[in-house]
N, C-alpha and C positions, 0 to 999 in steps of 0.2 A: 494375382493369384497365378500358376503355372499348374498346368495337368503333365506332367512328365510320363515316358512310360520309355522304359529301357527295354529295348528290342533288337531282335536279330535278321538283318536286310536277307534278300534273297538272291540269288543269283537271277541269271536274264532267261536261262535255260528255263529256270524252273516258273518265275512268273508267265512268261509265254506260255508255255504248256498249262498254267491254271486259270490264264485269262481267258485261251480254249476252251476251257471246261466251267468257266463263268458264263459260255456262250453257249456253252449246252444246258448247262442249271436254269438262266432266265429264261427258255422257253419253259421248263418244266413246276415255275412257280415264281407268279409275277410279283406276289403280295412278298418279297424278301429283299430287303434294300441290300442289295449285293456292293460289295469292295472293288473299289477303283483300284484293275490290276497292278497302278504304280503304289499303290499303298498295302500291297500283301507284304505282312514278315511277319515274324514269331515272336511274339509279348513273353518278355523275360522277367519282366516286372512292373504293373501298373502302380503308378503311386499316387494317384489322387491328386487334390488340389494342396500345394507346394506353394508358400510363400515363396518369392521370387529371391529373396537375399538370403533363403535355404539351398539353392539351385549350386554355389559354390561346393558345397560339401559335399550333397547330393555327387556331382561332376566327378571329386577326388576320389567318392569311395567307389564309385561304380568305373575310374579309373583305374583304381590300384589292383578291379578283380581282373579288368581285363589284361593288364602288364603283367598278372601273373600265370593267366592263364594260356593254354595252347590252342592254335588254331587246328578245327576236324574238321571229318564233312560229316554231312548231314541228309538224308535222304528223303523228300518227302513225296507219298503214295497214300495212298487211298482217301475216300472220302466219307466223312459221320455229321454227327448232328446232337447237340446237346440241347435239353436231356435226353432223346432219343432218336433215333429213324423215323422210328413213329410218329414224332411228336415234337417237330423239329424245332427249337427258337435262334439257336445258333451252327450254321451247315460250316465244315470246314473241312480241310485241307490234313491227311494224318504225315506223320512225322515216322520213320520207322530207324534202320541204323541212323547210330549219332545219336537218338535221343538218351542214352545216358550220361553221354557227356553234355548236353544241353543242360539236362536236368542238374548235371552237378555245376555249371556254370549258373543256372537261377539258383539254385542253394547259395552261393556265394555273395551275389549279389542280395539274395534276400539277408542273408546275415552280415554284410556290410552295411546295409541300409535298415536294420533293426539297430541297430548300435548305434544310428541316427535317432531314433527314437519313431520311426516308420513302422507298423504295423507288421506283424507276421500272418502271410497267409492263411487263410483257416482252413484251407483242403490243398492236397498235394496237387505239385506240379505238373500241371497236362501238356506239352507243349504240342500247339495244332498251328495252323494257320487260318484264320478266319476268314472264309468268302462273304458270309455273308448273316443279316439276322433277322429277325422276325422280332415285334410286338409283343407278342404273345405265342406260345407255343402251341400247337394245333394237329389234330391229324391232317396230313398230306401223304395217302396211299401212293400219288404219282411219284411226287418228288423219294419218298419214301423205298421206293423200287431204285429208282436212280441211282440214290445213294448207295444203296447194297450190292447192285449191280456193280458202281466202281469201289468196290472196296479194297482191290489188289491189284488196282490202276497206279501205276509210276509216273510221277513230275518231273523227275530227275532228281539233283545232287546241288548242293549248294556247301561250298567251305567258307565255314562261319568263321572269319579272321577278325572280326571289329565287332564293340559292341555300340550302338548308337542309341543316344539318349533324343527322345523325340518330344516335341509339344504337341498334344491333340485339343484340336478344338473340333468338338461336335456343332455341325450346323445339320441344316433340313436336308442337304444330299449327301449326309455320311460323316464322317473323321476326316480332318486338311489335321496334313501333320507337317510341319516344320523342325527340322534338325535344331539342337539348340550344342550336341559335344560329340565324336566321337572317340573313340580307341581300338587301335588295332592289339588285338590278342596278341600279348607276348612281349607284346615292346618294351 
């Protein structure tokens, strides 16, 4: 079984800016499992466990969406947390202009994979870059202040010009990603 994730990669400019921010955040909250800068991305669709023999059909579906889509720019800005900044479980960097195009792309991937029998996401798409996770949300006033103070910080622009299907392997040091397939948008 594979655990594929359809995702959008970030520009080096954005990854470097987020890596610097991660250094700052580490000093504010030590009990968060922070994402390695090389693993920062935007998840378009998490598929869960998928039998290896289904991967070619998944690839054709995601590849068709990529071919029918146009590249666009996406601004990465602001920090926040799910479920809230006062009880953070997932710490994230937000997305600004370009979010509408990303949501449309995610919706097309969702539809293409639903046609193959994959479950639809139960809640609306909320594009973000996961920076770190806690096992359980808990109050953290210092981290909350840091996130609120950075709500308007801009981390840069990414040109979204490809979709990547990655295998996600969870380990004690976080997720490890291996590229399975990649498609340029508009090819």
